[in-house]
N, C-alpha and C positions, 0 to 999 in steps of 0.2 A: 514366509512371504516370498512371493515370486518376483516381486520388484523391490529394489533397494530404496529406502526412505531418503528423502532429501532433508538435510539439516540446515537451517538458516539461522545464523547468529543475529539476534535482534539488537539494535542500537540502545545505548543508555540515553534516556530522555529525562529531563528535569521536570516531570509532571507529578503532582500529587493526585493520585487516583482516587482520593476520597472526595475531590471536587467534580462536580459534573463538567465544568468547563474544561479541565484538565484531561478527563476522560475522553472527551470530544477531541482534543487536540492530539491525544495519544492515538486515538483510532484513525485519525487523518494522517498521521506519521506511518502507521502500520499499512494503511491502504495504499499509500504512495510506494512504500517499500514493496509490497506485494506486486503492484503494478509493474515495477522495474524488474522484479524477479521473473515474472511470468512473461514479460515482453522484452527481453534483453536486445533483440534485434532493432527495435525501435528506439532504445534509449529511454532516458526519462522523459516524461511529459513536460514539454517547454513551457515556461511561464507566459509566453505571449498568447497561448492558447486560452480561449475563453473558458470560464468556469464550467459552463455547460458541456462544452466539448470535452473538457478534461473529465468530468463526471461520466459522460457517455462512454469514453474510452475505457475508463476504470471499471465501469460495470460490465462492458463487454469482455474485457480480459478476466475478470473475477467471477464471471458467471458459473463456470464449471468447477471452481476451487472449493 
């Protein structure tokens, strides 16, 4: 490989992934984590930002991932 791989340690979360609702919550945690990893200069997406704006930013950041 010409480029070195990036290793990201995932957090331990208390979700039972056999339940649909827990899988959804787990995916939201991963989505937030990836948005922070791929946009470190912006920092985490603030809580006061609307859900729609947060979703648009995350989709833009993760589009090429």
